[in-house]
C-alpha positions as semicolon CSV with decimal commas, in nm:
position;residue;x (nm);y (nm);z (nm)
1;M;4,793;-3,380;-20,011
2;S;4,481;-3,584;-20,065
3;P;4,376;-3,806;-19,816
4;L;4,384;-4,109;-20,025
5;A;4,741;-3,991;-20,090
6;K;4,773;-3,966;-19,672
7;R;4,688;-4,294;-19,662
8;A;4,915;-4,435;-19,911
9;E;5,201;-4,284;-19,711
10;E;5,075;-4,411;-19,391
11;Y;5,088;-4,784;-19,584
12;L;5,408;-4,772;-19,696
13;T;5,542;-4,657;-19,324
14;I;5,357;-4,907;-19,117
15;R;5,440;-5,196;-19,372
16;R;5,797;-5,106;-19,406
17;A;5,824;-5,090;-19,026
18;L;5,734;-5,442;-19,036
19;G;6,018;-5,552;-19,217
20;Y;5,855;-5,523;-19,552
21;K;6,110;-5,325;-19,824
22;L;5,803;-5,249;-20,130
23;A;6,056;-5,137;-20,329
24;G;5,885;-4,940;-20,572
25;Y;5,539;-4,878;-20,449
26;D;5,632;-4,525;-20,348
27;A;5,572;-4,365;-20,701
28;V;5,331;-4,660;-20,774
29;L;5,092;-4,536;-20,525
30;R;5,166;-4,162;-20,597
31;E;5,104;-4,194;-20,952
32;F;4,762;-4,389;-20,856
33;T;4,621;-4,128;-20,587
34;D;4,683;-3,875;-20,812
35;W;4,512;-3,988;-21,117
36;L;4,191;-4,059;-20,881
37;D;4,216;-3,715;-20,693
38;S;4,216;-3,587;-21,100
39;R;3,922;-3,760;-21,131
40;G;3,726;-3,655;-20,789
41;A;3,711;-4,029;-20,668
42;T;3,751;-4,036;-20,300
43;V;3,742;-4,414;-20,278
44;V;3,964;-4,713;-20,423
45;T;3,718;-4,961;-20,627
46;A;3,807;-5,276;-20,840
47;E;3,669;-5,074;-21,140
48;N;3,889;-4,779;-21,150
49;A;4,238;-4,951;-21,024
50;V;4,153;-5,207;-21,328
51;R;4,097;-4,855;-21,528
52;W;4,428;-4,697;-21,390
53;V;4,615;-4,973;-21,495
54;T;4,521;-5,012;-21,838
55;R;4,380;-4,707;-21,993
56;S;4,604;-4,510;-21,816
57;R;4,919;-4,710;-21,920
58;P;4,779;-4,854;-22,273
59;A;5,175;-4,916;-22,383
60;T;5,245;-5,117;-22,039
61;S;5,297;-5,492;-22,073
62;P;5,070;-5,751;-21,937
63;I;5,316;-5,864;-21,680
64;R;5,405;-5,507;-21,573
65;Q;5,001;-5,465;-21,553
66;R;4,974;-5,714;-21,312
67;Q;5,260;-5,618;-21,083
68;L;5,066;-5,236;-21,081
69;L;4,725;-5,406;-20,998
70;T;4,929;-5,597;-20,711
71;M;5,049;-5,315;-20,553
72;V;4,744;-5,123;-20,563
73;R;4,574;-5,486;-20,419
74;C;4,783;-5,458;-20,157
75;F;4,698;-5,070;-20,073
76;A;4,328;-5,134;-20,143
77;E;4,308;-5,414;-19,871
78;Y;4,504;-5,205;-19,587
79;L;4,214;-4,954;-19,703
80;H;3,944;-5,156;-19,671
81;A;4,021;-5,197;-19,245
82;V;3,963;-4,855;-19,252
83;D;3,693;-4,757;-19,475
84;P;3,489;-5,046;-19,564
85;R;3,377;-4,877;-19,927
86;T;3,694;-4,994;-20,061
87;E;3,719;-5,249;-20,280
88;A;4,022;-5,434;-20,341
89;P;4,053;-5,610;-20,704
90;A;4,024;-5,986;-20,715
91;K;4,347;-6,180;-20,755
92;D;4,260;-6,316;-21,115
93;L;4,183;-6,007;-21,255
94;L;4,460;-5,941;-21,553
95;P;4,595;-6,279;-21,567
96;A;4,966;-6,260;-21,723
97;R;5,229;-6,517;-21,679
98;Y;5,569;-6,426;-21,659
99;E;5,817;-6,678;-21,910
100;R;6,155;-6,693;-21,763
101;K;6,429;-6,794;-22,023
102;A;6,606;-7,092;-22,004
103;P;6,967;-7,041;-21,841
104;Y;7,284;-7,102;-22,062
105;L;7,397;-7,385;-21,939
106;Y;7,835;-7,351;-21,979
107;S;8,014;-7,658;-22,051
108;S;8,336;-7,735;-21,882
109;A;8,540;-7,652;-22,173
110;E;8,372;-7,317;-22,231
111;L;8,458;-7,240;-21,817
112;A;8,798;-7,312;-21,922
113;G;8,863;-7,098;-22,216
114;L;8,674;-6,790;-22,020
115;M;8,873;-6,844;-21,741
116;A;9,242;-6,886;-21,980
117;T;9,077;-6,561;-22,181
118;A;9,061;-6,401;-21,863
119;R;9,396;-6,467;-21,769
120;S;9,509;-6,314;-22,050
121;L;9,389;-5,960;-21,971
122;A;9,593;-5,660;-21,911
123;P;9,709;-5,537;-21,684
124;P;9,816;-5,817;-21,437
125;L;9,534;-5,717;-21,149
126;K;9,273;-5,751;-21,383
127;A;9,353;-6,088;-21,503
128;A;9,352;-6,196;-21,147
129;T;9,044;-6,047;-21,052
130;Y;8,836;-6,131;-21,332
131;E;8,985;-6,515;-21,351
132;T;8,939;-6,592;-20,989
133;L;8,570;-6,404;-21,041
134;V;8,454;-6,650;-21,293
135;G;8,562;-6,929;-21,128
136;L;8,425;-6,850;-20,776
137;L;8,095;-6,753;-20,963
138;A;8,105;-7,097;-21,159
139;C;8,179;-7,317;-20,841
140;T;7,910;-7,138;-20,580
141;G;7,673;-7,031;-20,724
142;L;7,684;-6,636;-20,609
143;R;7,501;-6,376;-20,733
144;F;7,754;-6,095;-20,924
145;G;7,642;-5,800;-20,660
146;E;7,722;-6,060;-20,357
147;A;8,079;-6,116;-20,528
148;A;8,146;-5,784;-20,554
149;G;8,012;-5,733;-20,216
150;L;8,220;-5,966;-20,049
151;D;8,501;-5,734;-19,798
152;R;8,805;-5,912;-19,699
153;T;8,665;-5,967;-19,370
154;D;8,371;-6,164;-19,532
155;V;8,617;-6,365;-19,672
156;S;8,750;-6,644;-19,377
157;L;9,004;-6,884;-19,561
158;A;9,098;-7,045;-19,271
159;E;8,716;-7,136;-19,229
160;A;8,692;-7,215;-19,593
161;D;8,382;-6,976;-19,537
162;L;8,252;-6,679;-19,730
163;L;7,966;-6,448;-19,552
164;V;7,719;-6,302;-19,797
165;R;7,612;-5,988;-19,603
166;F;7,423;-5,824;-19,902
167;G;7,225;-6,083;-20,073
168;K;6,878;-6,104;-20,250
169;N;6,640;-5,942;-20,023
170;G;6,854;-5,799;-19,790
171;R;6,904;-6,170;-19,672
172;S;7,251;-6,268;-19,506
173;R;7,381;-6,606;-19,558
174;H;7,714;-6,819;-19,451
175;V;7,877;-7,028;-19,772
176;P;8,113;-7,309;-19,709
177;I;8,391;-7,324;-20,020
178;H;8,561;-7,593;-20,114
179;E;8,905;-7,645;-20,033
180;T;9,042;-7,551;-20,417
181;T;8,839;-7,264;-20,392
182;V;8,971;-7,178;-20,072
183;A;9,317;-7,210;-20,289
184;A;9,210;-6,995;-20,561
185;L;9,130;-6,747;-20,297
186;S;9,451;-6,719;-20,123
187;A;9,634;-6,715;-20,426
188;Y;9,410;-6,426;-20,588
189;A;9,466;-6,263;-20,232
190;A;9,818;-6,235;-20,249
191;E;9,810;-6,153;-20,601
192;R;9,616;-5,857;-20,560
193;D;9,807;-5,757;-20,236
194;R;10,130;-5,713;-20,418
195;L;9,956;-5,530;-20,724
196;C;9,749;-5,308;-20,508
197;P;9,923;-5,287;-20,167
198;H;9,685;-4,989;-20,080
199;P;9,342;-5,055;-20,235
200;G;9,072;-4,756;-20,205
201;A;8,801;-5,009;-20,095
202;P;8,774;-5,282;-19,846
203;S;8,682;-5,516;-20,097
204;F;8,792;-5,850;-20,161
205;F;8,766;-5,789;-20,519
206;V;8,897;-5,516;-20,663
207;S;8,903;-5,295;-20,991
208;V;9,272;-5,168;-21,108
209;R;9,176;-4,862;-20,946
210;G;9,141;-5,052;-20,658
211;R;8,783;-5,014;-20,604
212;R;8,534;-5,243;-20,533
213;L;8,394;-5,396;-20,856
214;A;8,090;-5,201;-21,016
215;P;7,826;-5,402;-21,248
216;S;7,865;-5,210;-21,560
217;S;8,205;-5,245;-21,625
218;T;8,278;-5,621;-21,487
219;H;7,945;-5,729;-21,743
220;A;8,179;-5,524;-22,040
221;V;8,441;-5,735;-21,942
222;F;8,244;-6,038;-21,923
223;A;8,086;-5,972;-22,245
224;T;8,411;-5,931;-22,429
225;L;8,554;-6,238;-22,255
226;R;8,270;-6,438;-22,400
227;R;8,351;-6,299;-22,743
228;S;8,659;-6,402;-22,725
229;V;8,544;-6,779;-22,681
230;G;8,289;-6,773;-22,930
231;L;7,989;-6,738;-22,686
232;D;7,800;-6,449;-22,897
233;A;7,394;-6,494;-22,964
234;S;7,494;-6,678;-23,263
235;G;7,109;-6,752;-23,371
236;R;7,077;-6,861;-22,970
237;G;6,856;-6,539;-22,872
238;R;7,039;-6,365;-22,589
239;P;7,363;-6,425;-22,533
240;P;7,508;-6,578;-22,212
241;R;7,528;-6,374;-21,926
242;L;7,764;-6,379;-21,645
243;H;7,465;-6,466;-21,414
244;D;7,436;-6,805;-21,579
245;L;7,732;-6,912;-21,397
246;R;7,503;-6,929;-21,078
247;H;7,218;-7,077;-21,303
248;G;7,512;-7,395;-21,434
249;F;7,591;-7,420;-21,058
250;I;7,259;-7,468;-20,983
251;V;7,150;-7,713;-21,211
252;G;7,484;-7,902;-21,213
253;T;7,440;-7,981;-20,848
254;M;7,107;-8,148;-20,862
255;L;7,255;-8,303;-21,198
256;A;7,511;-8,433;-21,000
257;W;7,282;-8,558;-20,693
258;R;7,049;-8,709;-20,955
259;R;7,347;-8,969;-21,065
260;E;7,456;-9,064;-20,724
261;G;7,069;-9,149;-20,653
262;V;7,013;-8,876;-20,430
263;D;6,676;-8,795;-20,336
264;V;6,702;-8,426;-20,494
265;Q;6,324;-8,312;-20,383
266;A;6,453;-8,414;-20,005
267;R;6,762;-8,194;-20,079
268;L;6,644;-7,887;-20,221
269;P;6,583;-7,729;-19,904
270;V;6,959;-7,749;-19,860
271;L;7,070;-7,656;-20,171
272;S;6,786;-7,304;-20,170
273;T;6,964;-7,217;-19,851
274;Y;7,277;-7,258;-19,965
275;V;7,184;-7,032;-20,308
276;G;7,035;-6,736;-20,129
277;H;6,673;-6,860;-20,202
278;V;6,376;-6,705;-19,991
279;D;6,189;-7,061;-20,095
280;P;6,307;-7,391;-20,217
281;K;6,006;-7,329;-20,538
282;A;6,244;-7,088;-20,702
283;T;6,549;-7,369;-20,682
284;Y;6,268;-7,651;-20,823
285;W;6,214;-7,396;-21,129
286;Y;6,567;-7,569;-21,242
287;H;6,377;-7,871;-21,301
288;Q;6,208;-7,694;-21,604
289;A;6,492;-7,484;-21,696
290;A;6,669;-7,772;-21,837
291;P;6,498;-8,055;-21,880
292;E;6,707;-8,225;-22,131
293;L;6,980;-8,245;-21,903
294;L;6,753;-8,366;-21,645
295;A;6,643;-8,622;-21,889
296;L;6,950;-8,741;-21,992
297;A;7,052;-8,779;-21,607
298;A;6,732;-8,984;-21,582
299;R;6,799;-9,211;-21,864
300;R;7,114;-9,271;-21,707
301;L;6,976;-9,364;-21,373
302;E;6,786;-9,614;-21,550
303;P;6,863;-10,019;-21,512
304;Q;7,103;-10,119;-21,764
305;G;6,972;-10,496;-21,715
306;D;7,195;-10,805;-21,717
307;V;7,524;-10,733;-21,858
308;E;7,607;-11,128;-21,978
């Protein structure tokens, strides 16, 4: 193993010991140090970092090239402390901006249609599971993985609380739920236990085989529900997704606050914590995600003048 490759392993070990996950860094830094070794380079420079990203990966998208350069930059900043000859690429190199697509916002009628269609699925356990899952995602903004990761012990109906132990970036949080949600989850739990008295997993939501819901099969079922209620692309580009239920909850919450005259900016940290965003900036993005709805809400809040 070359000295640079050893330094890369050392860097990853130290950073992970500090709590950083650095997912995907191993393969990237291994490829980068192998490329340097093949050219006899013993020092990381801004020039060879950019050359590796752009010339050795000509088909890579600008967004991915920037991600790769960021990984190399972090490694180079670490190396500079032990080898001053190291040059870390400047942060403004290879500028690229990821444009997030606007989420699809389901109407109340569309949500009702999805749940009604789920209710007609067979067998009955599948129907109960997917009707309740869609409803829970819509009224709490949970990510699918968070809902699927819930164990029975994580759902406290008496306390009206969900414990999300497998949130994004490994962060856990408590999610208070409304009494109507408690009633729906309670009804599902009773039906689940009746139809599947001996499940093969401790998960709250179970498949027809009594196992934890798998992403691939769940998204396939949702695609069927979506088609059944006429929500395929139909010229809109990307078809509505299960994850858009989360977007709808966040946007709907902010719109409701605006209609009530609540200071949304002041309440954003509360919403961010509830939905599991690390930074309120991630939640603020929704101001741009649905500008037409926010503009409508703003107009509704404008003074209407005196009525004679």
